[in-house]
C-alpha positions as CSV (number, residue, x, y, z in Angstrom):
1,M,1.9,-43.2,-12.7
2,A,-1.4,-41.7,-11.5
3,S,-4.6,-43.5,-12.4
4,V,-7.5,-41.9,-14.4
5,K,-9.5,-41.6,-11.2
6,E,-6.7,-39.7,-9.4
7,I,-6.3,-37.3,-12.4
8,R,-10.0,-36.7,-12.6
9,S,-9.9,-35.8,-8.8
10,K,-7.1,-33.4,-9.4
11,I,-9.0,-31.7,-12.3
12,K,-12.0,-31.4,-10.1
13,S,-10.0,-29.8,-7.3
14,V,-8.2,-27.4,-9.7
15,K,-11.6,-26.4,-11.2
16,A,-13.0,-25.6,-7.8
17,T,-9.9,-23.5,-7.0
18,Q,-10.3,-21.7,-10.4
19,Q,-13.9,-20.8,-9.5
20,I,-12.7,-19.2,-6.2
21,T,-10.0,-17.2,-7.9
22,K,-12.4,-16.0,-10.6
23,A,-14.9,-14.9,-7.9
24,M,-12.1,-13.1,-5.9
25,K,-11.0,-11.3,-9.1
26,M,-14.5,-10.0,-9.8
27,V,-14.9,-8.8,-6.2
28,A,-11.5,-7.1,-6.2
29,A,-12.3,-5.5,-9.6
30,A,-15.6,-4.1,-8.3
31,R,-14.0,-2.8,-5.1
32,M,-11.0,-1.4,-7.0
33,R,-13.3,0.8,-9.2
34,K,-14.8,2.3,-6.1
35,A,-11.4,2.8,-4.5
36,Q,-10.1,4.4,-7.7
37,Q,-13.0,6.9,-7.7
38,A,-12.2,7.7,-4.0
39,I,-8.6,8.4,-4.7
40,L,-9.3,10.4,-7.8
41,S,-11.6,12.6,-5.6
42,A,-9.2,12.9,-2.7
43,R,-6.0,13.7,-4.7
44,P,-7.1,17.3,-5.9
45,F,-8.1,18.3,-2.4
46,A,-4.7,17.1,-0.9
47,V,-2.8,18.8,-3.7
48,Q,-4.6,22.1,-3.3
49,M,-4.3,21.9,0.5
50,D,-0.5,21.5,0.0
51,K,-0.5,24.5,-2.4
52,V,-2.4,26.7,0.0
53,V,0.0,25.8,2.9
54,G,3.0,26.4,0.7
55,D,1.8,29.8,-0.4
56,L,1.2,30.8,3.3
57,V,4.6,29.6,4.2
58,K,6.2,31.6,1.4
59,L,4.4,34.7,2.6
60,E,5.7,34.2,6.2
61,V,9.3,33.6,5.0
62,L,9.3,36.6,2.7
63,S,7.7,38.8,5.3
64,D,10.2,37.8,8.0
65,Q,13.1,38.4,5.5
66,E,11.8,41.8,4.6
67,A,11.4,42.8,8.2
68,G,15.0,41.6,8.9
69,K,13.7,39.0,11.5
70,E,14.8,35.4,11.9
71,V,12.6,33.1,9.8
72,S,10.4,31.1,12.2
73,I,7.3,29.4,10.7
74,H,6.0,26.5,12.8
75,P,7.5,23.6,14.8
76,F,6.3,21.3,12.0
77,F,9.1,22.8,9.7
78,E,11.8,22.6,12.4
79,D,14.7,20.3,11.3
80,R,15.9,18.6,14.5
81,G,18.0,15.9,12.9
82,D,17.1,12.2,12.9
83,A,18.0,10.8,16.3
84,K,14.4,9.8,17.0
85,E,12.6,8.6,13.9
86,C,9.1,7.4,13.4
87,L,7.9,5.2,10.5
88,I,4.3,5.2,9.4
89,L,3.9,1.8,7.7
90,I,0.8,1.2,5.6
91,T,0.3,-2.5,4.5
92,A,-2.7,-4.7,3.7
93,D,-4.8,-6.7,6.1
94,K,-4.9,-9.8,3.9
95,G,-2.7,-11.7,1.5
96,L,-3.4,-13.1,-1.9
97,C,-2.4,-9.9,-3.6
98,G,0.8,-10.9,-5.3
99,S,4.0,-9.2,-4.3
100,F,2.1,-6.2,-2.8
101,N,2.9,-7.1,0.9
102,A,6.2,-8.8,0.2
103,T,7.7,-5.6,-1.5
104,I,6.8,-3.2,1.2
105,L,7.8,-5.6,4.1
106,R,11.3,-6.1,2.5
107,H,11.7,-2.4,2.3
108,T,10.6,-2.0,5.9
109,I,13.2,-4.4,7.1
110,A,15.9,-2.6,5.1
111,W,14.7,0.7,6.5
112,I,15.0,-0.6,10.1
113,Q,18.4,-2.2,9.5
114,A,19.7,1.0,8.1
115,R,18.8,2.8,11.4
116,Q,20.3,0.4,14.0
117,G,21.2,2.3,17.2
118,K,18.6,5.0,16.8
119,K,15.4,5.4,18.8
120,L,12.7,4.1,16.5
121,M,8.9,4.4,16.7
122,V,6.3,3.0,14.4
123,A,2.7,3.7,13.5
124,V,1.5,0.6,11.6
125,V,-1.6,0.2,9.4
126,G,-2.6,-3.2,8.3
127,R,-2.4,-6.7,9.8
128,K,0.6,-7.7,7.6
129,G,2.7,-4.9,8.9
130,R,1.7,-5.6,12.5
131,D,2.6,-9.3,12.1
132,L,6.0,-8.4,10.7
133,L,6.8,-6.2,13.7
134,N,5.6,-8.9,16.1
135,R,8.2,-11.2,14.5
136,L,11.0,-8.7,14.8
137,R,11.4,-9.3,18.5
138,D,15.1,-8.3,18.6
139,V,14.3,-4.8,17.3
140,E,13.0,-2.3,19.9
141,M,10.4,-0.1,18.3
142,D,7.8,1.9,20.3
143,R,4.3,1.4,18.8
144,V,2.7,4.9,18.5
145,V,-0.5,3.6,17.1
146,E,-1.8,0.4,15.5
147,L,-4.8,0.2,13.0
148,V,-5.9,-3.1,11.6
149,N,-9.0,-4.3,9.6
150,I,-9.7,-0.9,8.1
151,F,-9.5,-2.0,4.5
152,P,-11.3,-1.7,2.1
153,K,-13.5,0.8,4.0
154,V,-11.0,3.6,4.8
155,G,-12.5,6.8,6.1
156,F,-11.0,10.2,7.1
157,K,-11.5,9.1,10.7
158,H,-8.7,6.6,10.2
159,A,-6.4,9.3,9.0
160,E,-7.2,11.3,12.1
161,L,-6.6,8.3,14.4
162,L,-3.3,7.8,12.7
163,A,-2.2,11.4,12.6
164,E,-3.1,12.7,16.1
165,P,-0.7,10.6,18.3
166,V,2.1,11.1,15.8
167,L,1.6,14.9,15.7
168,S,1.3,15.1,19.5
169,R,4.6,13.3,20.0
170,F,6.3,15.4,17.4
171,E,5.2,18.6,19.0
172,K,6.4,17.3,22.4
173,G,9.9,16.6,20.9
174,E,9.6,12.9,21.3
175,I,9.9,12.4,17.5
176,D,12.4,14.2,15.3
177,K,11.5,12.9,11.9
178,V,8.5,11.0,10.4
179,T,8.6,8.9,7.3
180,V,5.7,7.3,5.5
181,L,6.0,4.0,3.6
182,Y,3.1,3.1,1.4
183,T,2.1,1.9,-2.1
184,E,0.9,4.4,-4.6
185,F,-1.8,3.5,-7.1
186,K,-0.8,4.4,-10.6
187,S,-3.2,2.2,-12.6
188,A,-4.8,-1.2,-12.5
189,V,-1.6,-2.8,-13.6
190,S,0.9,-0.5,-11.9
191,Q,1.6,0.2,-8.2
192,V,4.7,2.0,-6.9
193,L,6.3,1.8,-3.5
194,V,6.8,5.2,-2.0
195,E,8.9,6.4,0.9
196,K,8.0,10.0,1.8
197,Q,9.1,12.3,4.6
198,L,6.1,13.7,6.3
199,L,7.7,15.6,9.2
200,P,9.4,18.0,9.3
201,I,7.6,19.5,6.3
202,P,10.1,20.5,3.6
203,M,10.3,24.3,3.1
204,P,8.8,25.4,-0.3
205,K,11.2,26.8,-2.8
206,I,11.0,30.6,-3.2
207,E,12.0,31.9,-6.6
208,E,14.2,34.9,-6.9
209,G,12.3,38.2,-7.1
210,E,9.0,36.5,-5.9
211,A,6.6,39.1,-4.6
212,I,5.1,39.3,-1.1
213,N,1.3,38.9,-1.3
214,P,1.1,40.2,-4.9
215,F,-2.7,40.3,-4.8
216,G,-2.9,42.3,-1.6
217,F,-4.8,39.7,0.4
218,H,-5.8,40.6,4.0
219,F,-6.0,37.7,6.4
220,E,-8.4,37.2,9.2
221,P,-7.3,35.6,11.5
222,S,-3.6,36.3,11.0
223,R,-1.5,34.3,8.6
224,E,0.3,32.7,11.6
225,D,-3.0,31.6,13.2
226,L,-4.3,30.4,9.8
227,L,-1.2,28.4,9.2
228,S,-1.3,26.8,12.6
229,A,-4.9,25.7,12.0
230,L,-4.2,24.4,8.4
231,L,-1.1,22.4,9.0
232,P,-2.6,19.6,11.1
233,R,-5.5,19.3,8.6
234,D,-3.1,19.3,5.7
235,I,-1.1,16.4,7.3
236,K,-4.3,14.5,8.0
237,A,-5.4,15.1,4.4
238,Q,-2.1,13.7,3.1
239,L,-2.4,10.6,5.3
240,Y,-5.9,10.1,4.1
241,R,-4.7,10.2,0.6
242,F,-1.9,7.7,1.4
243,L,-4.5,5.3,2.9
244,L,-6.7,5.6,-0.2
245,E,-3.7,5.1,-2.5
246,S,-2.7,1.9,-0.6
247,Q,-6.2,0.6,-0.6
248,A,-6.6,1.0,-4.4
249,A,-3.1,-0.4,-5.0
250,E,-3.9,-3.5,-2.9
251,L,-7.2,-4.2,-4.7
252,A,-5.5,-3.8,-8.1
253,A,-2.7,-6.1,-7.0
254,R,-5.3,-8.7,-5.8
255,M,-7.2,-8.5,-9.0
256,N,-4.1,-9.1,-11.1
257,A,-3.0,-11.9,-8.9
258,M,-6.3,-13.7,-9.1
259,E,-6.4,-13.2,-12.8
260,S,-3.0,-14.9,-13.1
261,A,-4.1,-17.6,-10.7
262,S,-7.2,-18.3,-12.8
263,K,-5.1,-18.4,-16.0
264,N,-2.6,-20.8,-14.4
265,A,-5.4,-23.0,-13.2
266,G,-6.8,-23.2,-16.7
267,E,-3.4,-24.2,-18.1
268,L,-3.1,-26.8,-15.4
269,I,-6.5,-28.2,-16.2
270,E,-5.6,-28.5,-19.9
271,G,-2.4,-30.3,-19.0
272,L,-4.2,-32.7,-16.7
273,T,-7.0,-33.4,-19.2
274,L,-4.4,-34.1,-21.9
275,A,-2.5,-36.5,-19.6
276,M,-5.8,-38.2,-18.6
277,N,-6.8,-38.7,-22.3
278,R,-3.4,-40.1,-23.1
279,L,-3.7,-42.5,-20.2
280,R,-7.2,-43.6,-21.2
281,Q,-6.0,-44.0,-24.8
282,G,-3.1,-46.2,-23.6
283,I,-5.4,-48.3,-21.5
284,I,-7.9,-48.9,-24.3
285,T,-5.0,-49.7,-26.7
286,N,-3.7,-52.3,-24.3
287,E,-7.1,-53.8,-23.9
288,L,-7.6,-54.1,-27.6
289,M,-4.2,-55.7,-28.0
290,E,-5.1,-58.2,-25.4
291,I,-8.4,-59.0,-27.2
292,V,-6.7,-59.4,-30.5
293,G,-4.0,-61.5,-29.0
294,G,-6.6,-63.7,-27.3
295,A,-8.5,-64.1,-30.5
296,E,-5.4,-65.1,-32.4
297,A,-4.5,-67.7,-29.7
298,L,-8.0,-69.2,-30.0
299,A,-7.8,-69.3,-33.8
300,A,-4.5,-71.1,-33.6
């Protein structure tokens, strides 16, 4: 059985750990609020950018159909199959955030195993994702780009660094399909793993009887030139949003993990304190019994 001194030492150690976890929770909570504001600001822009691009694509499709021409929008919409796939993997740079990294890394391994025999490429964000790929030495994956140590200060420049080599390879025909794997921020207590096809861009649905340019807009430059200019920016805006989503989700997961760790440390301290008090009480009782026994022996 542990002595009183050993139990006191354990209590002291657990209290020191609890102070660290409480401090980490406070830091994560403050950063999460900033990250939450950033994602709430970026989401409307990304959504509206998608809507503008979708409307332009619809105009192009309807115009080509009315003119009796073959529908041809942009190479980013071209379905080439999936012989050469690229995965954009967004993970955290650090641990201590619960199951945040474990969940996305398990899904990554499953994604790779389901595509054995194909030519695979990867654009990885975050040290945890990079470390996983370094351990998978039996899997051949060409690294398109690698970004680490960018959290929690993600900027649009990081989305550009991530997007440009991927888009370049897609336009050259070196990549047929691009998939993004990231964690979406829902709330402080809810984060959802998302697997989303980035390229080729899915064609927007056109309702039956939908009019061509119902408001009579005139485009300068042409719709084709405008669409070609907007598409790369739209993809970069979407990637920027995904980075912000992952950043906010990671901080929320870390805040929750540190809160649970602090609570568990408190319960452990209570249990150790109770055990120490029982041990001290037992020692005192034994000493009293020895004193009483000695007094009775002397009296006899």
